[in-house]
N, CA, C and O atoms as a Tinker XYZ file with bonds, in Angstrom:
   556  protein
     1  N    114.724000  141.653000   90.682000    73     2
     2  CA   114.655000  140.589000   89.645000    64     1     3
     3  C    114.538000  139.417000   90.279000    63     2     4     5
     4  O    115.322000  139.242000   91.212000    81     3
     5  N    113.609000  138.380000   89.978000    73     3     6
     6  CA   113.339000  137.175000   90.549000    64     5     7
     7  C    114.581000  136.114000   89.817000    63     6     8     9
     8  O    115.080000  136.244000   88.700000    81     7
     9  N    114.850000  135.132000   90.767000    73     7    10
    10  CA   115.640000  134.257000   90.238000    64     9    11
    11  C    114.907000  133.054000   89.285000    63    10    12    13
    12  O    113.769000  132.585000   89.321000    81    11
    13  N    115.960000  132.799000   88.505000    73    11    14
    14  CA   115.274000  131.761000   87.477000    64    13    15
    15  C    114.991000  130.583000   87.977000    63    14    16    17
    16  O    115.859000  130.176000   88.749000    81    15
    17  N    113.846000  129.691000   87.778000    73    15    18
    18  CA   113.205000  128.688000   88.650000    64    17    19
    19  C    114.037000  127.476000   87.458000    63    18    20    21
    20  O    113.937000  127.528000   86.232000    81    19
    21  N    114.852000  126.422000   88.278000    73    19    22
    22  CA   115.126000  125.370000   87.526000    64    21    23
    23  C    114.376000  124.515000   86.926000    63    22    24    25
    24  O    113.248000  124.510000   87.418000    81    23
    25  N    114.509000  123.785000   86.072000    73    23    26
    26  CA   113.270000  123.035000   85.199000    64    25    27
    27  C    112.863000  121.943000   86.331000    63    26    28    29
    28  O    113.706000  121.813000   87.218000    81    27
    29  N    111.846000  121.242000   86.420000    73    27    30
    30  CA   111.285000  120.567000   86.908000    64    29    31
    31  C    112.040000  119.106000   87.069000    63    30    32    33
    32  O    112.370000  118.622000   85.986000    81    31
    33  N    112.324000  118.426000   88.077000    73    31    34
    34  CA   113.303000  117.325000   88.024000    64    33    35
    35  C    112.211000  116.151000   88.540000    63    34    36    37
    36  O    111.691000  116.496000   89.601000    81    35
    37  N    111.800000  115.021000   88.113000    73    35    38
    38  CA   111.149000  114.044000   88.582000    64    37    39
    39  C    112.061000  113.301000   89.821000    63    38    40    41
    40  O    111.680000  112.822000   90.889000    81    39
    41  N    113.407000  113.405000   89.235000    73    39    42
    42  CA   114.298000  112.711000   90.321000    64    41    43
    43  C    114.351000  113.382000   91.752000    63    42    44    45
    44  O    114.354000  112.830000   92.853000    81    43
    45  N    114.386000  114.516000   91.481000    73    43    46
    46  CA   114.707000  115.555000   92.814000    64    45    47
    47  C    113.290000  115.523000   93.408000    63    46    48    49
    48  O    113.185000  115.286000   94.611000    81    47
    49  N    112.181000  115.744000   92.657000    73    47    50
    50  CA   110.690000  115.409000   93.062000    64    49    51
    51  C    110.597000  114.131000   94.123000    63    50    52    53
    52  O    110.303000  114.164000   95.318000    81    51
    53  N    110.940000  113.013000   93.304000    73    51    54
    54  CA   110.624000  111.699000   94.232000    64    53    55
    55  C    111.522000  111.790000   95.485000    63    54    56    57
    56  O    110.969000  111.550000   96.559000    81    55
    57  N    113.073000  112.162000   95.491000    73    55    58
    58  CA   113.851000  112.380000   96.486000    64    57    59
    59  C    113.082000  113.266000   97.643000    63    58    60    61
    60  O    113.074000  112.848000   98.800000    81    59
    61  N    112.555000  114.274000   97.357000    73    59    62
    62  CA   111.817000  115.170000   98.528000    64    61    63
    63  C    110.748000  114.507000   99.000000    63    62    64    65
    64  O    110.538000  114.444000  100.211000    81    63
    65  N    109.882000  113.886000   98.021000    73    63    66
    66  CA   108.698000  112.911000   98.475000    64    65    67
    67  C    109.087000  111.907000   99.324000    63    66    68    69
    68  O    108.510000  111.518000  100.340000    81    67
    69  N    110.297000  111.444000   98.741000    73    67    70
    70  CA   110.696000  109.939000   99.882000    64    69    71
    71  C    111.222000  110.736000  101.051000    63    70    72    73
    72  O    111.155000  109.872000  101.925000    81    71
    73  N    111.615000  111.621000  101.540000    73    71    74
    74  CA   111.988000  111.943000  102.670000    64    73    75
    75  C    110.927000  112.694000  103.436000    63    74    76    77
    76  O    111.014000  112.711000  104.664000    81    75
    77  N    109.901000  113.336000  102.811000    73    75    78
    78  CA   108.695000  113.454000  103.612000    64    77    79
    79  C    108.126000  112.420000  104.062000    63    78    80    81
    80  O    107.819000  112.362000  105.253000    81    79
    81  N    107.872000  111.394000  103.195000    73    79    82
    82  CA   107.159000  110.091000  103.479000    64    81    83
    83  C    107.995000  109.188000  104.663000    63    82    84    85
    84  O    107.393000  108.487000  105.477000    81    83
    85  N    109.174000  109.292000  104.635000    73    83    86
    86  CA   110.195000  108.541000  105.719000    64    85    87
    87  C    109.782000  109.369000  106.795000    63    86    88    89
    88  O    109.420000  108.764000  107.804000    81    87
    89  N    109.743000  110.849000  106.825000    73    87    90
    90  CA   109.564000  111.281000  108.048000    64    89    91
    91  C    108.075000  110.817000  108.735000    63    90    92    93
    92  O    107.949000  110.532000  109.926000    81    91
    93  N    107.162000  110.803000  107.904000    73    91    94
    94  CA   105.869000  110.309000  108.370000    64    93    95
    95  C    106.034000  108.923000  108.700000    63    94    96    97
    96  O    105.446000  108.568000  109.721000    81    95
    97  N    106.618000  108.154000  108.151000    73    95    98
    98  CA   106.971000  106.920000  108.547000    64    97    99
    99  C    107.569000  106.726000  110.002000    63    98   100   101
   100  O    107.173000  105.968000  110.888000    81    99
   101  N    108.432000  107.451000  110.008000    73    99   102
   102  CA   109.399000  107.576000  111.454000    64   101   103
   103  C    108.297000  108.158000  112.456000    63   102   104   105
   104  O    108.326000  107.649000  113.577000    81   103
   105  N    107.354000  109.119000  112.240000    73   103   106
   106  CA   106.549000  109.649000  113.207000    64   105   107
   107  C    105.295000  108.503000  113.539000    63   106   108   109
   108  O    104.716000  108.560000  114.624000    81   107
   109  N    104.948000  107.521000  112.570000    73   107   110
   110  CA   104.039000  106.751000  112.737000    64   109   111
   111  C    104.791000  105.176000  113.828000    63   110   112   113
   112  O    104.298000  104.387000  114.634000    81   111
   113  N    105.988000  105.362000  113.315000    73   111   114
   114  CA   106.621000  104.139000  114.129000    64   113   115
   115  C    106.930000  104.508000  115.473000    63   114   116   117
   116  O    106.630000  103.670000  116.323000    81   115
   117  N    107.461000  105.573000  115.861000    73   115   118
   118  CA   108.014000  106.225000  117.273000    64   117   119
   119  C    107.324000  105.772000  118.344000    63   118   120   121
   120  O    107.904000  105.555000  119.408000    81   119
   121  N    105.916000  105.564000  118.176000    73   119   122
   122  CA   105.010000  105.061000  119.555000    64   121   123
   123  C    105.641000  103.697000  120.008000    63   122   124   125
   124  O    105.805000  103.292000  121.159000    81   123
   125  N    105.938000  103.124000  118.888000    73   123   126
   126  CA   106.140000  101.775000  119.237000    64   125   127
   127  C    107.613000  101.392000  119.450000    63   126   128   129
   128  O    108.013000  100.229000  119.506000    81   127
   129  N    108.390000  102.508000  119.566000    73   127   130
   130  CA   109.650000  102.460000  119.696000    64   129   131
   131  C    110.510000  101.647000  118.668000    63   130   132   133
   132  O    111.402000  100.833000  118.910000    81   131
   133  N    110.031000  102.060000  117.490000    73   131   134
   134  CA   110.824000  101.758000  116.115000    64   133   135
   135  C    110.997000  102.686000  115.693000    63   134   136   137
   136  O    110.283000  103.685000  115.784000    81   135
   137  N    112.356000  102.515000  114.929000    73   135   138
   138  CA   112.913000  103.286000  113.540000    64   137   139
   139  C    112.574000  102.740000  112.198000    63   138   140   141
   140  O    112.112000  101.601000  112.125000    81   139
   141  N    112.773000  103.487000  111.088000    73   139   142
   142  CA   112.507000  102.756000  109.714000    64   141   143
   143  C    113.596000  101.661000  109.752000    63   142   144   145
   144  O    113.325000  100.568000  109.254000    81   143
   145  N    114.835000  101.878000  110.319000    73   143   146
   146  CA   115.854000  100.944000  110.128000    64   145   147
   147  C    115.456000   99.639000  110.900000    63   146   148   149
   148  O    115.457000   98.526000  110.374000    81   147
   149  N    115.105000   99.900000  112.246000    73   147   150
   150  CA   114.914000   98.781000  113.220000    64   149   151
   151  C    113.591000   97.570000  112.322000    63   150   152   153
   152  O    113.562000   96.350000  112.159000    81   151
   153  N    112.695000   98.666000  111.944000    73   151   154
   154  CA   111.690000   97.975000  111.460000    64   153   155
   155  C    111.869000   96.919000  110.177000    63   154   156   157
   156  O    111.407000   95.799000  109.964000    81   155
   157  N    112.926000   97.967000  109.281000    73   155   158
   158  CA   113.405000   97.042000  108.319000    64   157   159
   159  C    114.283000   95.743000  108.505000    63   158   160   161
   160  O    114.220000   94.753000  107.777000    81   159
   161  N    115.155000   95.916000  109.654000    73   159   162
   162  CA   115.973000   94.803000  109.990000    64   161   163
   163  C    114.992000   93.730000  110.484000    63   162   164   165
   164  O    115.358000   92.565000  110.333000    81   163
   165  N    113.690000   93.977000  111.104000    73   163   166
   166  CA   112.947000   93.110000  111.979000    64   165   167
   167  C    112.327000   92.319000  110.824000    63   166   168   169
   168  O    112.168000   91.105000  110.958000    81   167
   169  N    111.947000   92.980000  109.631000    73   167   170
   170  CA   111.330000   92.607000  108.545000    64   169   171
   171  C    112.163000   91.488000  107.720000    63   170   172   173
   172  O    111.772000   90.364000  107.403000    81   171
   173  N    113.325000   92.050000  107.476000    73   171   174
   174  CA   114.273000   90.887000  106.750000    64   173   175
   175  C    114.576000   89.670000  107.772000    63   174   176   177
   176  O    114.739000   88.539000  107.314000    81   175
   177  N    114.638000   89.880000  108.953000    73   175   178
   178  CA   114.771000   88.726000  109.864000    64   177   179
   179  C    113.749000   87.661000  109.945000    63   178   180   181
   180  O    113.892000   86.443000  110.050000    81   179
   181  N    112.360000   88.614000  109.849000    73   179   182
   182  CA   111.116000   87.536000  109.716000    64   181   183
   183  C    111.257000   86.758000  108.604000    63   182   184   185
   184  O    111.130000   85.539000  108.716000    81   183
   185  N    111.559000   87.385000  107.283000    73   183   186
   186  CA   111.302000   86.885000  105.949000    64   185   187
   187  C    112.458000   86.028000  105.644000    63   186   188   189
   188  O    112.557000   85.337000  104.630000    81   187
   189  N    113.375000   86.126000  106.639000    73   187   190
   190  CA   114.438000   85.035000  106.272000    64   189   191
   191  C    115.127000   84.409000  107.615000    63   190   192   193
   192  O    116.317000   84.528000  107.908000    81   191
   193  N    114.439000   83.932000  108.137000    73   191   194
   194  CA   114.807000   83.206000  109.655000    64   193   195
   195  C    116.072000   82.593000  109.319000    63   194   196   197
   196  O    116.159000   81.955000  108.270000    81   195
   197  N    117.317000   82.747000  110.291000    73   195   198
   198  CA   118.585000   82.216000  110.001000    64   197   199
   199  C    119.499000   82.748000  109.189000    63   198   200   201
   200  O    120.554000   82.190000  108.888000    81   199
   201  N    119.084000   84.000000  108.747000    73   199   202
   202  CA   119.913000   84.929000  107.763000    64   201   203
   203  C    121.091000   85.117000  108.455000    63   202   204   205
   204  O    121.070000   84.877000  109.662000    81   203
   205  N    122.341000   85.579000  107.831000    73   203   206
   206  CA   123.646000   85.620000  108.121000    64   205   207
   207  C    123.828000   87.158000  108.531000    63   206   208   209
   208  O    123.202000   87.990000  107.874000    81   207
   209  N    124.399000   87.451000  109.260000    73   207   210
   210  CA   124.840000   88.974000  109.470000    64   209   211
   211  C    125.109000   89.712000  108.228000    63   210   212   213
   212  O    124.633000   90.815000  107.964000    81   211
   213  N    126.294000   88.697000  107.118000    73   211   214
   214  CA   126.204000   89.616000  106.177000    64   213   215
   215  C    125.451000   89.899000  105.261000    63   214   216   217
   216  O    125.610000   90.944000  104.630000    81   215
   217  N    124.327000   88.912000  104.947000    73   215   218
   218  CA   123.507000   88.882000  104.292000    64   217   219
   219  C    122.394000   90.015000  104.703000    63   218   220   221
   220  O    121.931000   90.798000  103.873000    81   219
   221  N    122.105000   90.006000  105.783000    73   219   222
   222  CA   121.097000   90.976000  106.510000    64   221   223
   223  C    121.710000   92.440000  106.265000    63   222   224   225
   224  O    121.005000   93.350000  105.830000    81   223
   225  N    123.289000   92.634000  106.622000    73   223   226
   226  CA   123.989000   94.048000  106.122000    64   225   227
   227  C    123.696000   94.369000  104.784000    63   226   228   229
   228  O    123.405000   95.516000  104.445000    81   227
   229  N    123.766000   93.279000  103.891000    73   227   230
   230  CA   123.815000   93.581000  102.348000    64   229   231
   231  C    122.165000   93.975000  102.323000    63   230   232   233
   232  O    122.043000   95.194000  102.210000    81   231
   233  N    121.329000   93.523000  102.372000    73   231   234
   234  CA   119.951000   93.663000  102.338000    64   233   235
   235  C    119.405000   95.153000  103.004000    63   234   236   237
   236  O    118.493000   95.839000  102.542000    81   235
   237  N    120.195000   95.442000  104.175000    73   235   238
   238  CA   119.725000   96.703000  104.748000    64   237   239
   239  C    120.724000   97.833000  104.432000    63   238   240   241
   240  O    120.753000   98.923000  105.002000    81   239
   241  N    121.574000   97.400000  103.397000    73   239   242
   242  CA   122.725000   98.714000  103.171000    64   241   243
   243  C    123.360000   99.049000  104.260000    63   242   244   245
   244  O    123.425000  100.276000  104.332000    81   243
   245  N    123.959000   98.418000  105.319000    73   243   246
   246  CA   124.831000   98.720000  106.531000    64   245   247
   247  C    125.940000   97.766000  106.439000    63   246   248   249
   248  O    125.942000   96.769000  105.718000    81   247
   249  N    126.922000   98.156000  107.252000    73   247   250
   250  CA   128.117000   97.338000  107.248000    64   249   251
   251  C    127.641000   96.158000  108.271000    63   250   252   253
   252  O    126.596000   96.191000  108.920000    81   251
   253  N    128.425000   95.307000  108.285000    73   251   254
   254  CA   128.373000   93.886000  108.977000    64   253   255
   255  C    128.210000   94.205000  110.476000    63   254   256   257
   256  O    127.437000   93.652000  111.258000    81   255
   257  N    129.282000   95.427000  110.789000    73   255   258
   258  CA   129.417000   95.674000  112.369000    64   257   259
   259  C    128.286000   96.238000  112.740000    63   258   260   261
   260  O    127.853000   95.842000  113.822000    81   259
   261  N    127.399000   97.390000  111.942000    73   259   262
   262  CA   126.465000   98.098000  112.382000    64   261   263
   263  C    125.273000   96.996000  112.290000    63   262   264   265
   264  O    124.371000   97.333000  113.056000    81   263
   265  N    125.008000   95.921000  111.679000    73   263   266
   266  CA   124.206000   94.756000  111.568000    64   265   267
   267  C    124.385000   94.150000  113.216000    63   266   268   269
   268  O    123.507000   93.916000  114.047000    81   267
   269  N    125.717000   94.021000  113.302000    73   267   270
   270  CA   125.698000   93.082000  114.687000    64   269   271
   271  C    125.188000   94.126000  115.888000    63   270   272   273
   272  O    124.570000   93.706000  116.867000    81   271
   273  N    125.444000   95.221000  115.742000    73   271   274
   274  CA   125.266000   96.065000  116.789000    64   273   275
   275  C    123.808000   96.358000  116.847000    63   274   276   277
   276  O    123.287000   96.534000  117.948000    81   275
   277  N    123.043000   96.432000  115.658000    73   275   278
   278  CA   121.468000   96.524000  115.625000    64   277   279
   279  C    120.944000   95.159000  116.232000    63   278   280   281
   280  O    120.201000   95.139000  117.213000    81   279
   281  N    121.299000   94.236000  115.704000    73   279   282
   282  CA   120.598000   92.766000  116.113000    64   281   283
   283  C    121.037000   92.912000  117.500000    63   282   284   285
   284  O    120.023000   92.903000  118.199000    81   283
   285  N    122.086000   93.042000  118.214000    73   283   286
   286  CA   122.411000   92.797000  119.732000    64   285   287
   287  C    121.094000   93.956000  120.494000    63   286   288   289
   288  O    120.380000   93.705000  121.465000    81   287
   289  N    121.121000   95.103000  119.736000    73   287   290
   290  CA   119.702000   95.776000  120.463000    64   289   291
   291  C    118.605000   95.011000  120.389000    63   290   292   293
   292  O    117.877000   94.954000  121.380000    81   291
   293  N    118.316000   94.370000  119.355000    73   291   294
   294  CA   117.016000   93.949000  119.058000    64   293   295
   295  C    116.876000   92.826000  120.135000    63   294   296   297
   296  O    115.857000   92.700000  120.814000    81   295
   297  N    118.003000   91.997000  120.244000    73   295   298
   298  CA   118.288000   90.983000  120.956000    64   297   299
   299  C    118.005000   91.247000  122.688000    63   298   300   301
   300  O    117.350000   90.491000  123.405000    81   299
   301  N    118.507000   92.192000  123.009000    73   299   302
   302  CA   118.403000   92.917000  124.251000    64   301   303
   303  C    117.046000   93.413000  124.608000    63   302   304   305
   304  O    116.661000   93.406000  125.777000    81   303
   305  N    116.230000   93.893000  123.507000    73   303   306
   306  CA   114.996000   94.293000  123.709000    64   305   307
   307  C    113.753000   93.047000  123.709000    63   306   308   309
   308  O    112.555000   93.190000  123.954000    81   307
   309  N    114.401000   91.967000  123.393000    73   307   310
   310  CA   113.501000   90.517000  123.226000    64   309   311
   311  C    112.752000   90.467000  122.112000    63   310   312   313
   312  O    111.743000   89.771000  122.215000    81   311
   313  N    112.936000   90.989000  121.088000    73   311   314
   314  CA   112.660000   91.044000  119.589000    64   313   315
   315  C    113.191000   89.907000  118.884000    63   314   316   317
   316  O    112.499000   89.172000  118.180000    81   315
   317  N    114.288000   89.786000  119.058000    73   315   318
   318  CA   115.230000   88.886000  118.325000    64   317   319
   319  C    115.601000   87.702000  118.969000    63   318   320   321
   320  O    115.441000   87.796000  120.186000    81   319
   321  N    116.096000   86.476000  118.550000    73   319   322
   322  CA   116.720000   85.307000  119.247000    64   321   323
   323  C    118.059000   85.152000  118.537000    63   322   324   325
   324  O    117.945000   84.939000  117.330000    81   323
   325  N    119.176000   85.206000  118.964000    73   323   326
   326  CA   120.153000   84.379000  118.482000    64   325   327
   327  C    120.481000   82.992000  119.020000    63   326   328   329
   328  O    121.117000   82.812000  120.059000    81   327
   329  N    120.068000   82.157000  118.347000    73   327   330
   330  CA   120.152000   80.750000  118.907000    64   329   331
   331  C    121.548000   80.432000  119.019000    63   330   332   333
   332  O    121.997000   79.998000  120.080000    81   331
   333  N    122.237000   80.606000  118.050000    73   331   334
   334  CA   123.928000   80.388000  118.742000    64   333   335
   335  C    124.864000   81.455000  118.603000    63   334   336   337
   336  O    125.701000   81.448000  117.700000    81   335
   337  N    124.773000   82.386000  119.458000    73   335   338
   338  CA   125.302000   83.536000  119.709000    64   337   339
   339  C    126.808000   83.495000  120.177000    63   338   340   341
   340  O    127.106000   84.230000  121.118000    81   339
   341  N    127.823000   82.674000  119.586000    73   339   342
   342  CA   129.204000   82.584000  119.810000    64   341   343
   343  C    129.956000   82.806000  118.932000    63   342   344   345
   344  O    129.577000   82.617000  117.776000    81   343
   345  N    131.174000   83.246000  119.182000    73   343   346
   346  CA   132.157000   83.489000  118.035000    64   345   347
   347  C    132.603000   82.277000  117.173000    63   346   348   349
   348  O    132.937000   81.176000  117.611000    81   347
   349  N    132.558000   82.610000  116.059000    73   347   350
   350  CA   133.115000   81.366000  115.196000    64   349   351
   351  C    131.915000   80.326000  114.496000    63   350   352   353
   352  O    131.972000   79.538000  113.552000    81   351
   353  N    130.788000   80.731000  115.454000    73   351   354
   354  CA   129.565000   79.814000  114.726000    64   353   355
   355  C    128.375000   80.652000  114.314000    63   354   356   357
   356  O    127.941000   81.603000  114.963000    81   355
   357  N    127.806000   80.125000  112.969000    73   355   358
   358  CA   126.886000   80.798000  112.265000    64   357   359
   359  C    125.648000   81.105000  113.215000    63   358   360   361
   360  O    125.056000   80.185000  113.779000    81   359
   361  N    125.286000   82.415000  113.366000    73   359   362
   362  CA   124.115000   82.764000  114.137000    64   361   363
   363  C    122.804000   82.171000  113.105000    63   362   364   365
   364  O    122.723000   82.072000  111.881000    81   363
   365  N    121.747000   81.804000  114.334000    73   363   366
   366  CA   120.596000   81.588000  113.917000    64   365   367
   367  C    119.420000   82.470000  114.074000    63   366   368   369
   368  O    118.418000   81.978000  114.592000    81   367
   369  N    119.407000   83.466000  113.771000    73   367   370
   370  CA   118.621000   84.820000  114.068000    64   369   371
   371  C    116.930000   84.683000  113.523000    63   370   372   373
   372  O    116.482000   84.489000  112.393000    81   371
   373  N    116.521000   84.797000  114.307000    73   371   374
   374  CA   114.919000   84.877000  114.154000    64   373   375
   375  C    114.047000   85.668000  115.053000    63   374   376   377
   376  O    114.368000   85.922000  116.214000    81   375
   377  N    113.024000   86.024000  114.545000    73   375   378
   378  CA   112.120000   87.016000  115.217000    64   377   379
   379  C    111.403000   86.335000  116.457000    63   378   380   381
   380  O    110.818000   85.256000  116.365000    81   379
   381  N    111.495000   86.999000  117.511000    73   379   382
   382  CA   110.784000   86.325000  118.737000    64   381   383
   383  C    109.297000   86.436000  118.688000    63   382   384   385
   384  O    108.910000   87.144000  117.758000    81   383
   385  N    108.169000   85.824000  119.592000    73   383   386
   386  CA   106.877000   86.182000  119.581000    64   385   387
   387  C    106.649000   87.711000  119.891000    63   386   388   389
   388  O    105.788000   88.364000  119.300000    81   387
   389  N    107.383000   88.176000  120.746000    73   387   390
   390  CA   107.407000   89.816000  121.081000    64   389   391
   391  C    107.736000   90.647000  119.975000    63   390   392   393
   392  O    107.186000   91.733000  119.796000    81   391
   393  N    108.690000   90.136000  119.159000    73   391   394
   394  CA   109.143000   90.855000  117.684000    64   393   395
   395  C    107.707000   90.611000  116.840000    63   394   396   397
   396  O    107.084000   91.569000  116.384000    81   395
   397  N    107.345000   89.505000  116.717000    73   395   398
   398  CA   106.174000   89.398000  115.807000    64   397   399
   399  C    105.105000   90.352000  115.991000    63   398   400   401
   400  O    104.606000   91.058000  115.115000    81   399
   401  N    104.733000   90.294000  117.490000    73   399   402
   402  CA   103.649000   91.176000  118.150000    64   401   403
   403  C    103.863000   92.640000  117.568000    63   402   404   405
   404  O    102.900000   93.236000  117.084000    81   403
   405  N    105.210000   93.257000  117.619000    73   403   406
   406  CA   105.689000   94.360000  117.349000    64   405   407
   407  C    105.710000   94.793000  116.003000    63   406   408   409
   408  O    105.609000   95.965000  115.639000    81   407
   409  N    105.859000   93.709000  115.209000    73   407   410
   410  CA   105.840000   93.774000  113.633000    64   409   411
   411  C    104.255000   93.949000  113.231000    63   410   412   413
   412  O    103.996000   94.746000  112.329000    81   411
   413  N    103.274000   93.291000  113.816000    73   411   414
   414  CA   101.959000   93.305000  113.628000    64   413   415
   415  C    101.366000   94.807000  113.911000    63   414   416   417
   416  O    100.509000   95.258000  113.152000    81   415
   417  N    101.869000   95.600000  115.075000    73   415   418
   418  CA   101.486000   96.910000  115.452000    64   417   419
   419  C    102.294000   97.560000  114.349000    63   418   420   421
   420  O    101.418000   98.266000  113.850000    81   419
   421  N    103.144000   97.735000  113.798000    73   419   422
   422  CA   104.032000   98.356000  113.151000    64   421   423
   423  C    103.109000   98.322000  111.721000    63   422   424   425
   424  O    102.870000   99.374000  111.128000    81   423
   425  N    102.616000   97.012000  111.228000    73   423   426
   426  CA   102.082000   96.767000  109.958000    64   425   427
   427  C    100.601000   97.722000  110.117000    63   426   428   429
   428  O    100.097000   98.235000  109.118000    81   427
   429  N    100.067000   97.859000  111.333000    73   427   430
   430  CA    98.809000   98.676000  111.283000    64   429   431
   431  C     99.372000  100.204000  111.124000    63   430   432   433
   432  O     98.899000  101.123000  110.455000    81   431
   433  N    100.163000  100.186000  111.689000    73   431   434
   434  CA   100.589000  101.832000  111.786000    64   433   435
   435  C    101.021000  102.042000  110.356000    63   434   436   437
   436  O    100.595000  103.129000  109.967000    81   435
   437  N    101.672000  101.437000  109.480000    73   435   438
   438  CA   102.121000  101.574000  107.870000    64   437   439
   439  C    100.827000  101.587000  107.328000    63   438   440   441
   440  O    100.608000  102.428000  106.456000    81   439
   441  N     99.784000  100.710000  107.717000    73   439   442
   442  CA    98.743000  100.444000  106.919000    64   441   443
   443  C     97.989000  101.604000  107.012000    63   442   444   445
   444  O     97.650000  102.020000  105.905000    81   443
   445  N     97.567000  102.345000  108.057000    73   443   446
   446  CA    96.999000  103.700000  107.978000    64   445   447
   447  C     97.851000  104.666000  107.552000    63   446   448   449
   448  O     97.287000  105.543000  106.898000    81   447
   449  N     98.658000  104.759000  107.654000    73   447   450
   450  CA    99.819000  105.898000  106.842000    64   449   451
   451  C     99.649000  105.682000  105.144000    63   450   452   453
   452  O     99.807000  106.627000  104.372000    81   451
   453  N     99.344000  104.455000  104.736000    73   451   454
   454  CA    99.175000  104.369000  103.421000    64   453   455
   455  C     97.878000  104.384000  102.792000    63   454   456   457
   456  O     97.803000  104.458000  101.566000    81   455
   457  N     96.726000  104.313000  103.607000    73   455   458
   458  CA    95.639000  104.610000  103.301000    64   457   459
   459  C     95.470000  106.017000  103.112000    63   458   460   461
   460  O     94.961000  106.536000  102.118000    81   459
   461  N     95.998000  106.704000  104.277000    73   459   462
   462  CA    96.131000  108.354000  103.966000    64   461   463
   463  C     96.748000  108.964000  102.654000    63   462   464   465
   464  O     96.354000  109.973000  102.069000    81   463
   465  N     97.767000  108.167000  102.324000    73   463   466
   466  CA    98.484000  108.499000  101.276000    64   465   467
   467  C     97.535000  108.279000  100.133000    63   466   468   469
   468  O     97.170000  109.232000   99.445000    81   467
   469  N     97.122000  107.048000   99.908000    73   467   470
   470  CA    96.274000  106.658000   98.576000    64   469   471
   471  C     94.875000  107.428000   98.719000    63   470   472   473
   472  O     94.374000  107.923000   97.710000    81   471
   473  N     94.275000  107.529000   99.893000    73   471   474
   474  CA    93.074000  108.619000   99.788000    64   473   475
   475  C     93.338000  110.022000   99.193000    63   474   476   477
   476  O     92.586000  110.650000   98.447000    81   475
   477  N     94.476000  110.370000   99.636000    73   475   478
   478  CA    94.591000  111.744000   98.954000    64   477   479
   479  C     95.205000  111.644000   97.607000    63   478   480   481
   480  O     95.171000  112.646000   96.893000    81   479
   481  N     95.745000  110.589000   97.186000    73   479   482
   482  CA    96.281000  110.506000   95.908000    64   481   483
   483  C     95.966000  109.025000   95.184000    63   482   484   485
   484  O     96.753000  108.089000   95.046000    81   483
   485  N     94.655000  109.108000   94.795000    73   483   486
   486  CA    94.260000  107.997000   94.072000    64   485   487
   487  C     94.920000  107.508000   92.873000    63   486   488   489
   488  O     95.167000  108.264000   91.933000    81   487
   489  N     95.252000  106.121000   92.867000    73   487   490
   490  CA    96.062000  105.463000   91.714000    64   489   491
   491  C     97.393000  105.496000   92.125000    63   490   492   493
   492  O     98.081000  104.814000   91.366000    81   491
   493  N     98.161000  106.122000   93.205000    73   491   494
   494  CA    99.463000  106.312000   93.467000    64   493   495
   495  C    100.019000  104.894000   93.651000    63   494   496   497
   496  O    100.917000  104.490000   92.913000    81   495
   497  N     99.562000  104.227000   94.505000    73   495   498
   498  CA    99.988000  102.842000   94.789000    64   497   499
   499  C    100.293000  102.097000   93.602000    63   498   500   501
   500  O    101.355000  101.491000   93.458000    81   499
   501  N     99.049000  102.150000   92.451000    73   499   502
   502  CA    99.401000  101.344000   91.152000    64   501   503
   503  C    100.662000  101.738000   90.381000    63   502   504   505
   504  O    101.390000  100.889000   89.866000    81   503
   505  N    100.920000  103.179000   90.312000    73   503   506
   506  CA   101.581000  103.753000   89.557000    64   505   507
   507  C    102.946000  103.638000   90.368000    63   506   508   509
   508  O    103.895000  103.526000   89.592000    81   507
   509  N    103.303000  103.634000   91.678000    73   507   510
   510  CA   104.522000  103.223000   92.191000    64   509   511
   511  C    104.741000  101.775000   91.891000    63   510   512   513
   512  O    105.803000  101.414000   91.384000    81   511
   513  N    103.696000  100.844000   92.205000    73   511   514
   514  CA   103.961000   99.418000   92.082000    64   513   515
   515  C    104.571000   98.971000   90.432000    63   514   516   517
   516  O    105.343000   98.061000   90.129000    81   515
   517  N    103.858000  100.045000   89.512000    73   515   518
   518  CA   104.571000   99.943000   88.136000    64   517   519
   519  C    105.818000  100.217000   87.769000    63   518   520   521
   520  O    106.434000   99.603000   86.898000    81   519
   521  N    106.285000  101.262000   88.497000    73   519   522
   522  CA   107.547000  101.857000   88.167000    64   521   523
   523  C    108.715000  101.254000   89.010000    63   522   524   525
   524  O    109.880000  101.522000   88.715000    81   523
   525  N    108.401000  100.435000   90.064000    73   523   526
   526  CA   109.195000   99.537000   90.934000    64   525   527
   527  C    109.232000   98.247000   89.955000    63   526   528   529
   528  O    110.270000   97.585000   89.955000    81   527
   529  N    108.393000   97.939000   89.303000    73   527   530
   530  CA   108.401000   96.711000   88.512000    64   529   531
   531  C    109.282000   96.992000   87.246000    63   530   532   533
   532  O    109.927000   96.063000   86.760000    81   531
   533  N    109.319000   98.014000   86.801000    73   531   534
   534  CA   110.289000   98.540000   85.649000    64   533   535
   535  C    111.620000   98.554000   86.015000    63   534   536   537
   536  O    112.448000   98.240000   85.160000    81   535
   537  N    111.994000   98.870000   87.163000    73   535   538
   538  CA   113.389000   98.724000   87.439000    64   537   539
   539  C    113.844000  100.174000   87.182000    63   538   540   541
   540  O    113.193000  101.044000   86.604000    81   539
   541  N    115.095000  100.282000   87.721000    73   539   542
   542  CA   115.927000  101.481000   87.718000    64   541   543
   543  C    115.935000  101.875000   86.321000    63   542   544   545
   544  O    115.867000  101.061000   85.399000    81   543
   545  N    116.048000  103.589000   86.122000    73   543   546
   546  CA   116.371000  103.785000   84.851000    64   545   547
   547  C    117.788000  103.249000   84.120000    63   546   548   549
   548  O    118.791000  103.072000   84.811000    81   547
   549  N    117.796000  102.992000   82.602000    73   547   550
   550  CA   119.053000  102.395000   82.465000    64   549   551
   551  C    120.027000  103.432000   82.116000    63   550   552   553
   552  O    119.597000  104.484000   81.645000    81   551
   553  N    121.224000  103.276000   82.279000    73   551   554
   554  CA   122.092000  104.623000   82.112000    64   553   555
   555  C    122.734000  104.697000   80.875000    63   554   556
   556  O    123.435000  105.671000   80.601000    81   555
């Protein structure tokens, strides 16, 4: 006797798709030495030069300690500059020219991934944009 199938859940389906696409993004970024998190952090830093560690952590949904660790790695890699990296002073984080170049290469990889997804599923980008504009479902 076969097991009864649970009803289709759009929420579970979206979560499953998100994991699949996240893996595809990780595969596209790996040759650049980037992870999804590092790519996101660089993006936040580029869009908000001088952002505080607290705000960077909030936007990235990580702890402030994790933000400090991640930024230190980006600084060591020459992708980010912390103009005032001493205790007790607000940081002035900004993406370096090397970081900008890496973000440009990552944007190309992301555009290629997006093109493959949209080619396979015409109208998907517009539907997702519309869903995001609506915001989260009300409780």
